[in-house]
N, C-alpha and C positions, 0 to 999 in steps of 0.2 A: 622337507619338501624340495630339497635341492635337486632331486632326480625327476621332478615332474616333467613329463613330456620329453625325457631324455631319449635319445635315439631317433627323434624325428628330425631329419635333415631337410627341412623345407627348401632352403636355398639350393641345395644340391639337386633336389628333385626338379626344381624349376629350371636350373641350368641344363640338366639332362634333356628336358623337354625342348628347350630352345636349341640345344645342339642338334637334336634329332628333328628339328623343324616342326615340332608338334605345338604350333602356336595356339591352336584351339584349346588344347589342354591347359595351357598357361592362362589363357583368357578366362576359362571356366574357373580355374583356381583363384585368380584375382577377384573375380566376381563373388565367388563363394566366401572368401575371406572378408570382403567388404560388407557383405550382408549377414555373415555369420549364420548360414543356413544349417540348422540342426534341430532335431526333435528329440526331446527327452520325456520320459513318462515315469510317473510315480504310482505304483500300485499299493493299495492299502486303505485302512479305515480313514474316513475324512474327519480327522480331529485337528486340534490346535497344532500338533507337531508337524503334520504333513503340510498344512497351510503355511506354517512358518518356514518350512524347508523350501517350498516352491517360491515363496517370497524372497527368501535370503539368496537363492540362486539368481534372482533377478535384481538384487540390490535394493529390495523394498522392505518396509516395515509395516506392521498392521496400521491401517488407516491411511496409508499412502494411496494415491490414485492408481488403480489397476491392481492393488494388492488382493490376494485371495482372502475372502472373509472366513471367519470361523464362528459358528458352523457354516459349512459350505452350502450355498443355495442350489447346488447341482442336485438333480434327481439321483436316487441311489444307483441306477444303472447308466447314468449319463457319462459320456466322455467329455470332460471339461478342459478346454484348451486356454492357456494363458500366455500371450505373447510377451516378450521382453519389451518394456516401454521404450528402450533406446535401440534395440536390435530386433525389429519386428519379425524377422525370419528365424529367430531363436525362440522356439515355443516349448513350453512345459505343459505336459498333459497330466491331469488328475484323473486316474483310472479307478474304477470301483474295485473293492477288495475281491480277492479270489474266494469263491464260495467254499464254505467248510463242509458242504454236503457230501454224502457218500451214497452211491458211487459218483465219481467225478471224472469228467472228460476234459482234460486240459486243452485239447484242440478246439473245442466249442467255445471255451472262454477266450482263448487267444484270437479266434476269428471274430468274436463279438467286439473285442476292444481294439481290433486292428493291430495286433501285436507286432507284425513284421515291419510296420512303417516307421517305428521308432529307432533312432540311432542307438539309444541305450535305455534300459528299463531298470528302475529301482524297485525292488520288492521290499516294502517298508513295514515295520511292526514295532510295537513298544514292549512286548513281553517275550514270547518265543515264536519262532517261525512256524507257520502252520504247514502240515504235510502236503496239502493241495498246492500251496505256493511252490513247494519243491518240485511237484509234478510239472508245473508250468515251466520252471527253470530247466528241468531235464528235457522236456519237449522242445524248448527253444534251442538247447544244445544239439539235439538230434537234427534240427533244421539249420545248423551252422550259425545260429545267432548267439554269439559269445559275449555280448555286452549286456548281460543281465547280472545285477548285483543285489545282495541282501544287505539291507540297512536296518540296524537296530537304533531307533531314536532314543536318545537320553531325555527322560522327562525330569521335571523339577525335583521330584522326590527321590530320584535315583542317587545312589552312592557309587563310589568306585567298585565296592564289593558287589552290590546288586547288579551292576552292569556286567561285571565279569561273569557272574552266575548265569545271567540271561544269555550272554554270548556263548558260554560253554554249553548250555542246554540246547541252544539253536544249532551249534556245530554238531552236537550228537544227533539231532534230528536229521541234519543234512547227510551225515555219515551213514546213518542207518538206512537212508533211502538211496544210497549208492552214489553220492556226490564225491568225486575225487578231489582232494585238497580243498575242502570247503573253506570259504572265507565269509565272515560276518563283520561288517564295518559299523562301529559305534559312531554315531553322528549326533551332535547337539545342534538342532536346526537353527537356533538363534545366533550361534557362534561357530560358523563353519570352519574357521581356522584352527579349531581345537579338535581333540580326539582323532578319529581315523579319516576324516574327510580329505586331508592332504594325500594320504596313502591311496584312497579311492581315486583321486584325480590322477595319480601316478599310474595306476593300473588301467584306467580309462585311456590314458595317453598311449599306452602300449596296445590296447585292444581295438580302439577305433581306427578306421582308415585315416591316413595322415591328415588329409584336408579337413575332415570332420573334427579331428582332435584339435586342430588349430582354430577352427571356427568356434569350438567350445571355449578354448583358451581365451580368445579375444572377447567373448561375450560375458565371461565370468567377472564378478567384482574383484577388485585388487585387494585380496585378503592378506597377502604377504609380499615381502620384497622379492621373493623368488618368482612369484607370478608376474611382478612388474618386469623383471629381467626377461622372462620367457615371452611376454607380450612384446617387449622392445625388439627382441631378436626376430620374432615373426613379422613385425612391421618392416624391419630392414629387408627381409626377404621379399616382402610385398612391394616395397619401393623398387628393388632391383627388377622384379618381374614387370611392373608397370612401366618403368623406364624403357625396358627392352621392347615391350609391345608397342610403345608409342613412337618408335622410330630409332631407338638407340642401336638397333642391329641392322639398320638400313645399309645397303651396300654403297649408297651415295649419300654421305652425310650432308645435311643442310645446316650450314653455320648460322649461329645467332638467331635461331628460331626459338623463342623462349618458352616454350622449348620443346625439345623432342617429346617431352612429356607435357602435355597440355596442362596449364596451371589449374584448370578445373578438376583434373584428375588428382593433382597434388593436393588441392583443397579437400577433396573427398577422402583421400588417404589420411591426411592430418586430422580431419574432423572425426574420422573413425578412431584414430589414435587417442584423441582427446577424450572421447566417450569411453573407449575401452579401458583407458587408464584411470577412469573416474575422476577426471579433472574439471569437467564442466560444472557450472554453478549448481545445477540440480543435484548432481551426484555428491558434491562437497556438502551441500546443505543437508542431504539425507544422511550422510555419514556423521555430521555434527549432531543431528538429532539422535541417531542410533547410539552414539557413544557419549552423549551428554557433554559435548565439548563446545567451547566458544567458537562460533562460526568465523568470526574475523581472524582468529588464530589460524584455522585451517586454510582459509582463503589466502592469508598472507604468506603461506608456504609456496604459493605458485609464483615463481620468479620469471618464467618464460611467458611472453605475451601470448603465444599460441596455446598455452594451457588455459588461459582465460577466455580467449576467443580466436577462432581460426577465420581469417579473412583473406580474400583473394589478393588484396593489396599487400598484406604482409608476406604472403607466399611469393608473389612476384618480386618483391623487394629482396627476399632471401635468394631467390634464383639468380637475380641479376648480380647480387654481391658475390655469390659463389662463382659465377662466370668470370668476374673480374679477378677472383682470388686464385684461379687455377694455376697460375705460375708457381705458387708456393705449395701446391698439392703434390703428393707423391704419385707420380705417373705410374710407377711400378705397381703400387698397391691397387690403383684403379684398374690397371690392365689385368691383374689377377682376378678381379671381380667380374670380368666380362667374358662372354662366350669367345671361343677361339677365333671364329670367323668374324668377330666384331671388334678386333683389337684396334682398328683404325677409325673408330666411331667419332662423331663430332664432339666438340667440347660441351655441347648442351646436355648430352647424356651424362657426362662426368659431373657437370654442374648440378644436375638433378640429384644424383647420388649424394653428393657432398651436402647440398642444401637440406634435403629431407632427412638424411641420416643424422645430421647435426641437430635438426629440430626435434627429431624423435629422442635423441640423447637428452636434450634439455627437458623435454616433457616427462621422460621417464625419471629423471632426477627429481623433478617436482613430485611425481607420484610416490617415489620412495620416501621423501620427507613426510608426506601426508600419512602414508602407511605407518611409518615409525612413530609419528605423533599419536595416531588413532589407536593402533594396536600394540603399542609399547615395544616394538622391535628395536633392538640395539640398546635397550636400557639394562 
């Protein structure tokens, strides 16, 4: 999964926007990342596997508040939406299966389920992909909607051999209907870190618009240490952008205003980081239940106070400490991080970068320890 979201240069994109004075674009980007605005849809039979998949994408287990029950209470033709409990603008939609009737008009089905409104659509199945589902895929491609993916769910009775046979049969169906370079991803809904889900994420990272890809990244559970690293990098880009918007690029620096980035914005960013890295108490408790681990052990891996609770007092304290510490900071490195026309910005901008980036590094280190303990990485 080392290549997930490779090629997305969020910081460079934000810098270009600042350089070209496109501040509204940067503001929209910051807001989109903070709220993780993205819509994903899963098409297919409403069984245990699909419910588990939608729950796992939101970090939930059966029985958790807000989890999709199985069997689904949704009416057969209903579009059922499920918001993420911690990222409410990240919504997963449970769409009814594509009809197997013939003749079939993909346009009518797509209109009924509002197909174009989803940032990505998963065509799910447990046996072999149905021809009419391929028709929907091809119609989406003709409309330039390229974020549609075929997912073969691994069920409890599946073996490695049976899964490969199902995948092969599905690829043959796709090929016979004119799909070039067909891909079928094998996914075990209860353990997304296994099988092909990491590869699916990698492909989505390339296919989705850059900001949507990062919005997805920040809303996903921390399944691997690679995802932790990707989240950390995205938050550092977010810090830079927020600092710039809050006055760091002002032509007339205002010294000692703690700061150019309002502490409430800093609190919002670090709160988002805490939740995105799954460090908050609810996320750690859920992970302990899912993995059958001792809760106190996982909670004890959080060594940064901000991993446990993000408070305005702690953020202000770190900003003040960074301001005092600037004499030992590498001014050259800080200068390289700034827009060309803002090389003479106030110390507050620099303090914000130093304080929040340091906090994010500490929180990410805690997340990596928890991932290693829960998922066995590094063993």
